[in-house]
N, CA, C and O atoms as a GROMACS GRO file, in nm:
protein
  404
    1MET      N    1   4.232   1.211   8.568
    1MET     CA    2   4.267   1.089   8.635
    1MET      C    3   4.246   0.975   8.541
    1MET      O    4   4.168   0.994   8.447
    2CYS      N    5   4.312   0.845   8.556
    2CYS     CA    6   4.331   0.717   8.473
    2CYS      C    7   4.310   0.627   8.557
    2CYS      O    8   4.332   0.645   8.677
    3ASN      N    9   4.255   0.494   8.497
    3ASN     CA   10   4.270   0.399   8.584
    3ASN      C   11   4.253   0.254   8.489
    3ASN      O   12   4.210   0.297   8.382
    4LYS      N   13   4.263   0.142   8.480
    4LYS     CA   14   4.260   0.066   8.372
    4LYS      C   15   4.169   0.060   8.271
    4LYS      O   16   4.182   0.010   8.160
    5GLU      N   17   4.053   0.128   8.332
    5GLU     CA   18   3.952   0.144   8.190
    5GLU      C   19   3.974   0.264   8.160
    5GLU      O   20   3.885   0.309   8.087
    6GLY      N   21   4.030   0.314   8.177
    6GLY     CA   22   4.100   0.474   8.089
    6GLY      C   23   4.095   0.605   8.149
    6GLY      O   24   4.109   0.616   8.271
    7GLN      N   25   4.074   0.718   8.065
    7GLN     CA   26   4.110   0.856   8.144
    7GLN      C   27   3.958   0.898   8.200
    7GLN      O   28   3.859   0.871   8.132
    8HIS      N   29   3.949   0.959   8.312
    8HIS     CA   30   3.794   1.018   8.375
    8HIS      C   31   3.880   1.188   8.400
    8HIS      O   32   3.990   1.236   8.426
    9THR      N   33   3.732   1.229   8.371
    9THR     CA   34   3.732   1.371   8.394
    9THR      C   35   3.675   1.382   8.590
    9THR      O   36   3.584   1.317   8.642
   10ILE      N   37   3.733   1.448   8.632
   10ILE     CA   38   3.691   1.478   8.782
   10ILE      C   39   3.670   1.608   8.812
   10ILE      O   40   3.777   1.668   8.802
   11LYS      N   41   3.599   1.666   8.838
   11LYS     CA   42   3.573   1.800   8.897
   11LYS      C   43   3.580   1.814   9.057
   11LYS      O   44   3.487   1.785   9.133
   12VAL      N   45   3.698   1.860   9.091
   12VAL     CA   46   3.719   1.868   9.248
   12VAL      C   47   3.663   2.027   9.295
   12VAL      O   48   3.695   2.128   9.232
   13THR      N   49   3.578   2.030   9.412
   13THR     CA   50   3.576   2.153   9.454
   13THR      C   51   3.572   2.138   9.630
   13THR      O   52   3.524   2.037   9.682
   14GLY      N   53   3.622   2.244   9.705
   14GLY     CA   54   3.612   2.220   9.829
   14GLY      C   55   3.662   2.383   9.894
   14GLY      O   56   3.701   2.476   9.823
   15PRO      N   57   3.648   2.388  10.041
   15PRO     CA   58   3.676   2.501  10.086
   15PRO      C   59   3.833   2.561  10.079
   15PRO      O   60   3.851   2.677  10.116
   16MET      N   61   3.926   2.496  10.041
   16MET     CA   62   4.068   2.512  10.068
   16MET      C   63   4.126   2.493   9.885
   16MET      O   64   4.077   2.404   9.815
   17LEU      N   65   4.209   2.570   9.842
   17LEU     CA   66   4.243   2.580   9.715
   17LEU      C   67   4.396   2.651   9.702
   17LEU      O   68   4.416   2.767   9.736
   18SER      N   69   4.506   2.557   9.645
   18SER     CA   70   4.596   2.616   9.628
   18SER      C   71   4.664   2.564   9.524
   18SER      O   72   4.646   2.446   9.495
   19ASN      N   73   4.756   2.645   9.447
   19ASN     CA   74   4.851   2.530   9.334
   19ASN      C   75   4.993   2.588   9.378
   19ASN      O   76   5.055   2.677   9.319
   20HIS      N   77   5.030   2.520   9.491
   20HIS     CA   78   5.135   2.518   9.570
   20HIS      C   79   5.149   2.401   9.616
   20HIS      O   80   5.053   2.383   9.690
   21GLY      N   81   5.208   2.320   9.614
   21GLY     CA   82   5.245   2.183   9.614
   21GLY      C   83   5.278   2.145   9.745
   21GLY      O   84   5.240   2.037   9.789
   22GLU      N   85   5.352   2.232   9.818
   22GLU     CA   86   5.402   2.219   9.960
   22GLU      C   87   5.314   2.262  10.045
   22GLU      O   88   5.303   2.191  10.145
   23ILE      N   89   5.249   2.352  10.040
   23ILE     CA   90   5.129   2.400  10.110
   23ILE      C   91   4.999   2.282  10.120
   23ILE      O   92   4.938   2.257  10.224
   24VAL      N   93   4.978   2.230  10.015
   24VAL     CA   94   4.868   2.124  10.006
   24VAL      C   95   4.923   2.009  10.061
   24VAL      O   96   4.850   1.941  10.133
   25HIS      N   97   5.028   1.978  10.042
   25HIS     CA   98   5.114   1.857  10.086
   25HIS      C   99   5.064   1.863  10.265
   25HIS      O  100   5.000   1.777  10.326
   26GLN      N  101   5.121   1.996  10.318
   26GLN     CA  102   5.108   2.017  10.436
   26GLN      C  103   4.997   2.035  10.503
   26GLN      O  104   5.004   2.005  10.622
   27TRP      N  105   4.872   2.084  10.454
   27TRP     CA  106   4.743   2.067  10.465
   27TRP      C  107   4.677   1.897  10.491
   27TRP      O  108   4.601   1.863  10.582
   28CYS      N  109   4.733   1.810  10.379
   28CYS     CA  110   4.720   1.663  10.406
   28CYS      C  111   4.762   1.604  10.539
   28CYS      O  112   4.695   1.534  10.615
   29PHE      N  113   4.891   1.647  10.552
   29PHE     CA  114   4.961   1.597  10.670
   29PHE      C  115   4.878   1.633  10.767
   29PHE      O  116   4.824   1.538  10.826
   30ASP      N  117   4.841   1.781  10.815
   30ASP     CA  118   4.749   1.837  10.905
   30ASP      C  119   4.635   1.786  10.903
   30ASP      O  120   4.552   1.842  10.974
   31GLY      N  121   4.590   1.669  10.827
   31GLY     CA  122   4.459   1.631  10.824
   31GLY      C  123   4.344   1.713  10.779
   31GLY      O  124   4.235   1.707  10.835
   32GLN      N  125   4.366   1.780  10.690
   32GLN     CA  126   4.300   1.897  10.648
   32GLN      C  127   4.248   1.862  10.532
   32GLN      O  128   4.193   1.958  10.478
   33GLY      N  129   4.242   1.724  10.447
   33GLY     CA  130   4.166   1.685  10.324
   33GLY      C  131   4.272   1.609  10.255
   33GLY      O  132   4.373   1.573  10.314
   34ILE      N  133   4.248   1.582  10.114
   34ILE     CA  134   4.322   1.483  10.032
   34ILE      C  135   4.382   1.598   9.905
   34ILE      O  136   4.353   1.717   9.891
   35ALA      N  137   4.463   1.523   9.833
   35ALA     CA  138   4.536   1.600   9.775
   35ALA      C  139   4.551   1.491   9.626
   35ALA      O  140   4.501   1.379   9.631
   36LEU      N  141   4.607   1.529   9.526
   36LEU     CA  142   4.710   1.474   9.411
   36LEU      C  143   4.797   1.520   9.429
   36LEU      O  144   4.813   1.642   9.432
   37ARG      N  145   4.917   1.398   9.457
   37ARG     CA  146   5.049   1.453   9.498
   37ARG      C  147   5.140   1.330   9.393
   37ARG      O  148   5.112   1.211   9.374
   38SER      N  149   5.248   1.406   9.342
   38SER     CA  150   5.340   1.284   9.295
   38SER      C  151   5.386   1.205   9.426
   38SER      O  152   5.391   1.241   9.544
   39TRP      N  153   5.426   1.068   9.354
   39TRP     CA  154   5.447   0.954   9.415
   39TRP      C  155   5.616   1.009   9.518
   39TRP      O  156   5.635   1.003   9.639
   40TRP      N  157   5.669   1.036   9.456
   40TRP     CA  158   5.792   1.092   9.514
   40TRP      C  159   5.784   1.209   9.621
   40TRP      O  160   5.882   1.231   9.692
   41ASP      N  161   5.678   1.276   9.631
   41ASP     CA  162   5.660   1.392   9.724
   41ASP      C  163   5.569   1.343   9.834
   41ASP      O  164   5.528   1.421   9.921
   42VAL      N  165   5.534   1.203   9.832
   42VAL     CA  166   5.467   1.163   9.953
   42VAL      C  167   5.520   1.041   9.995
   42VAL      O  168   5.501   1.016  10.114
   43SER      N  169   5.594   0.937   9.915
   43SER     CA  170   5.617   0.821   9.941
   43SER      C  171   5.650   0.780  10.126
   43SER      O  172   5.590   0.702  10.199
   44GLU      N  173   5.795   0.890  10.160
   44GLU     CA  174   5.799   0.862  10.276
   44GLU      C  175   5.691   0.877  10.348
   44GLU      O  176   5.659   0.772  10.404
   45ASN      N  177   5.608   0.985  10.372
   45ASN     CA  178   5.496   1.040  10.440
   45ASN      C  179   5.402   0.897  10.472
   45ASN      O  180   5.354   0.857  10.578
   46ILE      N  181   5.399   0.840  10.332
   46ILE     CA  182   5.317   0.725  10.303
   46ILE      C  183   5.386   0.591  10.375
   46ILE      O  184   5.305   0.511  10.422
   47ALA      N  185   5.473   0.571  10.383
   47ALA     CA  186   5.562   0.459  10.451
   47ALA      C  187   5.560   0.477  10.580
   47ALA      O  188   5.560   0.379  10.654
   48SER      N  189   5.560   0.598  10.628
   48SER     CA  190   5.586   0.631  10.779
   48SER      C  191   5.437   0.582  10.848
   48SER      O  192   5.434   0.516  10.952
   49GLY      N  193   5.309   0.628  10.771
   49GLY     CA  194   5.174   0.607  10.791
   49GLY      C  195   5.142   0.711  10.847
   49GLY      O  196   5.054   0.696  10.931
   50HIS      N  197   5.197   0.865  10.827
   50HIS     CA  198   5.144   0.984  10.841
   50HIS      C  199   5.046   1.019  10.721
   50HIS      O  200   4.966   1.107  10.751
   51LEU      N  201   5.036   0.977  10.608
   51LEU     CA  202   4.948   0.996  10.509
   51LEU      C  203   4.918   0.852  10.429
   51LEU      O  204   5.010   0.775  10.401
   52VAL      N  205   4.797   0.829  10.401
   52VAL     CA  206   4.718   0.710  10.356
   52VAL      C  207   4.723   0.739  10.194
   52VAL      O  208   4.704   0.850  10.145
   53GLN      N  209   4.748   0.642  10.131
   53GLN     CA  210   4.670   0.646  10.017
   53GLN      C  211   4.529   0.634   9.973
   53GLN      O  212   4.477   0.528  10.006
   54VAL      N  213   4.446   0.725   9.899
   54VAL     CA  214   4.324   0.689   9.874
   54VAL      C  215   4.322   0.687   9.729
   54VAL      O  216   4.392   0.753   9.652
   55LEU      N  217   4.209   0.582   9.698
   55LEU     CA  218   4.171   0.547   9.492
   55LEU      C  219   4.313   0.530   9.486
   55LEU      O  220   4.355   0.643   9.463
   56PRO      N  221   4.429   0.438   9.496
   56PRO     CA  222   4.508   0.347   9.476
   56PRO      C  223   4.506   0.333   9.348
   56PRO      O  224   4.609   0.361   9.286
   57GLU      N  225   4.379   0.283   9.269
   57GLU     CA  226   4.355   0.239   9.147
   57GLU      C  227   4.370   0.340   9.032
   57GLU      O  228   4.378   0.305   8.915
   58TYR      N  229   4.376   0.508   9.084
   58TYR     CA  230   4.373   0.601   8.966
   58TYR      C  231   4.481   0.697   9.006
   58TYR      O  232   4.498   0.750   9.116
   59TYR      N  233   4.546   0.710   8.904
   59TYR     CA  234   4.661   0.809   8.891
   59TYR      C  235   4.634   0.916   8.777
   59TYR      O  236   4.534   0.927   8.705
   60GLN      N  237   4.740   0.983   8.780
   60GLN     CA  238   4.786   1.117   8.642
   60GLN      C  239   4.911   1.071   8.642
   60GLN      O  240   4.992   1.046   8.732
   61PRO      N  241   4.912   1.063   8.470
   61PRO     CA  242   5.047   1.060   8.386
   61PRO      C  243   5.112   1.224   8.434
   61PRO      O  244   5.058   1.333   8.453
   62ALA      N  245   5.280   1.164   8.440
   62ALA     CA  246   5.333   1.300   8.435
   62ALA      C  247   5.486   1.250   8.391
   62ALA      O  248   5.540   1.141   8.405
   63ASN      N  249   5.532   1.371   8.334
   63ASN     CA  250   5.664   1.352   8.252
   63ASN      C  251   5.763   1.422   8.339
   63ASN      O  252   5.740   1.529   8.396
   64VAL      N  253   5.869   1.357   8.345
   64VAL     CA  254   5.994   1.409   8.390
   64VAL      C  255   6.112   1.443   8.269
   64VAL      O  256   6.163   1.350   8.207
   65TRP      N  257   6.145   1.577   8.244
   65TRP     CA  258   6.220   1.598   8.133
   65TRP      C  259   6.364   1.639   8.174
   65TRP      O  260   6.387   1.690   8.284
   66ALA      N  261   6.457   1.614   8.083
   66ALA     CA  262   6.587   1.674   8.099
   66ALA      C  263   6.621   1.773   7.993
   66ALA      O  264   6.680   1.739   7.890
   67VAL      N  265   6.585   1.894   8.015
   67VAL     CA  266   6.650   1.987   7.913
   67VAL      C  267   6.768   2.050   7.936
   67VAL      O  268   6.815   2.103   8.037
   68TYR      N  269   6.808   2.037   7.827
   68TYR     CA  270   6.946   2.125   7.790
   68TYR      C  271   6.994   2.174   7.619
   68TYR      O  272   6.956   2.114   7.519
   69VAL      N  273   7.064   2.271   7.619
   69VAL     CA  274   7.076   2.343   7.498
   69VAL      C  275   7.145   2.197   7.426
   69VAL      O  276   7.187   2.096   7.483
   70SER      N  277   7.139   2.232   7.274
   70SER     CA  278   7.154   2.107   7.173
   70SER      C  279   7.304   2.110   7.200
   70SER      O  280   7.351   2.001   7.232
   71ARG      N  281   7.383   2.204   7.195
   71ARG     CA  282   7.529   2.184   7.162
   71ARG      C  283   7.589   2.076   7.288
   71ARG      O  284   7.702   2.028   7.286
   72LEU      N  285   7.499   2.053   7.382
   72LEU     CA  286   7.551   1.976   7.540
   72LEU      C  287   7.474   1.847   7.494
   72LEU      O  288   7.476   1.755   7.576
   73ALA      N  289   7.409   1.827   7.381
   73ALA     CA  290   7.388   1.685   7.397
   73ALA      C  291   7.487   1.570   7.384
   73ALA      O  292   7.453   1.456   7.416
   74MET      N  293   7.571   1.588   7.354
   74MET     CA  294   7.657   1.452   7.338
   74MET      C  295   7.779   1.506   7.455
   74MET      O  296   7.890   1.452   7.458
   75SER      N  297   7.750   1.589   7.525
   75SER     CA  298   7.841   1.640   7.654
   75SER      C  299   7.850   1.494   7.751
   75SER      O  300   7.747   1.427   7.754
   76ALA      N  301   7.951   1.453   7.818
   76ALA     CA  302   7.961   1.313   7.865
   76ALA      C  303   7.873   1.350   8.003
   76ALA      O  304   7.796   1.264   8.046
   77LYS      N  305   7.882   1.455   8.060
   77LYS     CA  306   7.824   1.519   8.202
   77LYS      C  307   7.642   1.507   8.181
   77LYS      O  308   7.570   1.468   8.273
   78VAL      N  309   7.610   1.533   8.094
   78VAL     CA  310   7.474   1.547   8.036
   78VAL      C  311   7.449   1.399   8.052
   78VAL      O  312   7.393   1.360   8.154
   79ARG      N  313   7.496   1.292   7.934
   79ARG     CA  314   7.470   1.200   7.920
   79ARG      C  315   7.476   1.099   8.058
   79ARG      O  316   7.385   1.017   8.070
   80ILE      N  317   7.561   1.105   8.143
   80ILE     CA  318   7.597   1.067   8.262
   80ILE      C  319   7.496   1.092   8.336
   80ILE      O  320   7.439   0.993   8.380
   81THR      N  321   7.445   1.216   8.371
   81THR     CA  322   7.347   1.266   8.421
   81THR      C  323   7.205   1.245   8.402
   81THR      O  324   7.122   1.261   8.491
   82VAL      N  325   7.179   1.206   8.280
   82VAL     CA  326   7.021   1.162   8.238
   82VAL      C  327   7.010   1.009   8.242
   82VAL      O  328   6.907   0.941   8.235
   83GLU      N  329   7.147   0.968   8.254
   83GLU     CA  330   7.129   0.788   8.294
   83GLU      C  331   7.106   0.755   8.413
   83GLU      O  332   7.025   0.667   8.446
   84PHE      N  333   7.190   0.837   8.508
   84PHE     CA  334   7.153   0.818   8.637
   84PHE      C  335   7.010   0.836   8.662
   84PHE      O  336   6.947   0.744   8.714
   85LEU      N  337   6.940   0.971   8.622
   85LEU     CA  338   6.827   1.008   8.670
   85LEU      C  339   6.730   0.882   8.616
   85LEU      O  340   6.644   0.855   8.700
   86ARG      N  341   6.724   0.798   8.494
   86ARG     CA  342   6.656   0.725   8.445
   86ARG      C  343   6.695   0.587   8.526
   86ARG      O  344   6.604   0.504   8.526
   87GLN      N  345   6.814   0.549   8.595
   87GLN     CA  346   6.822   0.472   8.661
   87GLN      C  347   6.752   0.501   8.849
   87GLN      O  348   6.690   0.416   8.913
   88TYR      N  349   6.774   0.588   8.880
   88TYR     CA  350   6.734   0.621   9.025
   88TYR      C  351   6.562   0.613   8.997
   88TYR      O  352   6.489   0.544   9.068
   89PHE      N  353   6.528   0.669   8.922
   89PHE     CA  354   6.353   0.680   8.912
   89PHE      C  355   6.315   0.533   8.862
   89PHE      O  356   6.201   0.495   8.889
   90SER      N  357   6.383   0.464   8.805
   90SER     CA  358   6.337   0.354   8.734
   90SER      C  359   6.340   0.229   8.887
   90SER      O  360   6.268   0.130   8.902
   91GLN      N  361   6.413   0.264   8.951
   91GLN     CA  362   6.468   0.173   9.100
   91GLN      C  363   6.342   0.217   9.236
   91GLN      O  364   6.270   0.155   9.314
   92HIS      N  365   6.367   0.336   9.209
   92HIS     CA  366   6.260   0.418   9.330
   92HIS      C  367   6.116   0.431   9.326
   92HIS      O  368   6.050   0.439   9.430
   93TYR      N  369   6.069   0.434   9.216
   93TYR     CA  370   5.944   0.443   9.149
   93TYR      C  371   5.900   0.364   9.055
   93TYR      O  372   5.919   0.377   8.934
   94PRO      N  373   5.830   0.271   9.117
   94PRO     CA  374   5.757   0.145   9.018
   94PRO      C  375   5.684   0.163   8.915
   94PRO      O  376   5.650   0.081   8.829
   95ASN      N  377   5.657   0.280   8.927
   95ASN     CA  378   5.538   0.311   8.803
   95ASN      C  379   5.617   0.398   8.682
   95ASN      O  380   5.557   0.424   8.578
   96PHE      N  381   5.739   0.435   8.700
   96PHE     CA  382   5.819   0.504   8.629
   96PHE      C  383   5.843   0.445   8.491
   96PHE      O  384   5.891   0.332   8.484
   97SER      N  385   5.803   0.539   8.337
   97SER     CA  386   5.832   0.462   8.267
   97SER      C  387   5.935   0.539   8.164
   97SER      O  388   5.926   0.660   8.145
   98LEU      N  389   6.038   0.453   8.095
   98LEU     CA  390   6.120   0.529   8.043
   98LEU      C  391   6.113   0.560   7.911
   98LEU      O  392   6.211   0.585   7.841
   99ASP      N  393   5.993   0.558   7.872
   99ASP     CA  394   5.952   0.612   7.712
   99ASP      C  395   6.013   0.760   7.722
   99ASP      O  396   6.022   0.838   7.817
  100GLN      N  397   6.060   0.771   7.562
  100GLN     CA  398   6.135   0.874   7.540
  100GLN      C  399   6.052   0.966   7.405
  100GLN      O  400   6.018   0.898   7.309
  101ALA      N  401   6.031   1.071   7.401
  101ALA     CA  402   5.985   1.215   7.300
  101ALA      C  403   6.035   1.124   7.184
  101ALA      O  404   6.032   1.165   7.068
   0.00000   0.00000   0.00000
């Protein structure tokens, strides 16, 4: 996890464990614990008060990739879709970065 002071490694243990994001989300929704979830997965539940953000100063970087075969790189459909996604994420998710690899 990261904060303004840098990256930190945190070992988490507990009686419940899953690598299925929707199950973990439901456990949190049911009051069974805390989870690290992407903002777009939980923002509506936070806004409605069903979930509460803990440790707001910490985050885990994540990337969103548009993957397509190279011959479609100049396709108008691909370019328009990628641009739409850039605009959507930058408008709806305040910490979204438009950095490119």
